[in-house]
C-alpha positions in Angstrom: 7.7 -57.3 18.3 6.8 -54.3 20.4 7.1 -52.0 17.8 4.3 -53.4 15.6 2.1 -53.6 18.3 2.1 -49.8 18.9 1.3 -49.4 15.2 -1.2 -51.8 14.8 -3.0 -50.1 17.6 -3.0 -46.8 15.9 -3.7 -47.5 12.0 -3.5 -44.2 10.1 -7.9 -45.3 9.4 -8.9 -44.5 12.7 -7.0 -41.0 13.0 -8.3 -38.1 12.5 -7.5 -36.0 10.0 -7.0 -32.2 10.6 -6.6 -29.4 8.3 -4.2 -27.6 10.5 -2.1 -28.5 13.2 -4.0 -27.4 16.6 -1.6 -25.2 17.3 -2.6 -22.4 14.3 -6.7 -22.3 15.1 -5.8 -20.4 17.6 -7.9 -16.7 17.6 -4.7 -15.1 16.0 -4.7 -16.4 12.9 -6.2 -13.8 10.1 -8.1 -15.0 7.3 -6.9 -15.1 3.6 -7.0 -11.2 2.5 -6.4 -8.8 -0.6 -3.1 -10.1 -2.5 -1.1 -7.1 -3.4 1.9 -7.2 -5.7 3.0 -3.1 -5.9 0.0 -1.6 -8.0 -2.1 -4.5 -9.0 -4.3 -6.2 -6.3 -6.4 -9.6 -6.4 -9.7 -10.5 -4.4 -9.3 -13.4 -2.5 -12.6 -15.9 -3.2 -13.8 -14.9 0.1 -14.1 -11.4 -0.8 -15.2 -11.8 -4.0 -18.2 -13.8 -2.2 -18.9 -11.2 0.3 -18.7 -8.1 -2.1 -21.2 -10.4 -4.4 -23.5 -10.6 -1.0 -23.5 -7.2 -0.3 -23.9 -5.6 -3.2 -25.1 -8.6 -5.7 -23.1 -7.3 -8.1 -20.2 -9.6 -8.7 -16.5 -8.0 -8.7 -15.0 -9.1 -11.9 -11.6 -7.7 -13.5 -10.4 -5.5 -10.0 -6.9 -5.6 -10.9 -5.9 -2.4 -9.5 -6.6 0.0 -6.3 -8.5 2.1 -8.7 -10.6 -1.0 -10.0 -12.1 -1.4 -7.1 -12.3 2.4 -6.5 -14.6 2.0 -9.2 -16.4 -1.2 -8.4 -17.9 0.5 -4.8 -18.6 3.4 -6.5 -20.9 1.5 -9.1 -22.5 -0.2 -6.3 -23.0 3.1 -4.4 -24.6 4.1 -7.5 -26.9 1.6 -8.6 -28.1 1.8 -5.2 -28.0 5.7 -4.1 -30.6 7.6 -1.7 -30.7 8.9 2.1 -33.0 5.8 3.4 -31.6 3.9 6.3 -31.0 0.4 4.3 -28.9 2.7 1.8 -26.8 4.0 3.9 -26.1 1.3 5.8 -25.5 -0.9 2.6 -22.8 1.9 1.6 -21.1 1.3 5.6 -20.8 -2.2 4.6 -19.7 -1.6 1.4 -16.8 0.9 2.9 -16.7 -1.5 5.5 -15.6 -4.3 3.3 -12.9 -1.9 1.6 -11.4 -1.2 5.1 -10.7 -4.8 5.6 -9.0 -4.8 2.0 -7.0 -2.3 2.1 -6.1 -2.9 6.0 -4.5 -6.1 4.6 -2.8 -4.5 1.6 
C-alpha cells in the first residue's frame, strides 16, 4: 500500500532523461578523441568534422599517422602562401593534429 503510493507519485514518463549521470558531467570529462591501436589510427566523427570544416577537404582514408601527416601536407600545399590568413589556417591545422596526437 505504501509502495504503491510512492511508485504512482514518480512515473517513469515524467522523469527527465539524462545521457550521462550527473557526476559524469563535470569539467574533467574529455571529448572523444582519435583511437589508436598500434600503428593504426581512427579519427572520431568530431575530428573528421573539424578537419573538414577547417580545410574544406574531407580526411578520407586516414588509417595511420603517416596518412594523417600526408593529409596535413596536402591541405597545407593546397592553402599555400605567406598571408596572415594562410598562417592562421596552418596554425589551426597544426593545433588539430596536436590534439589528435595528444590523445593517442
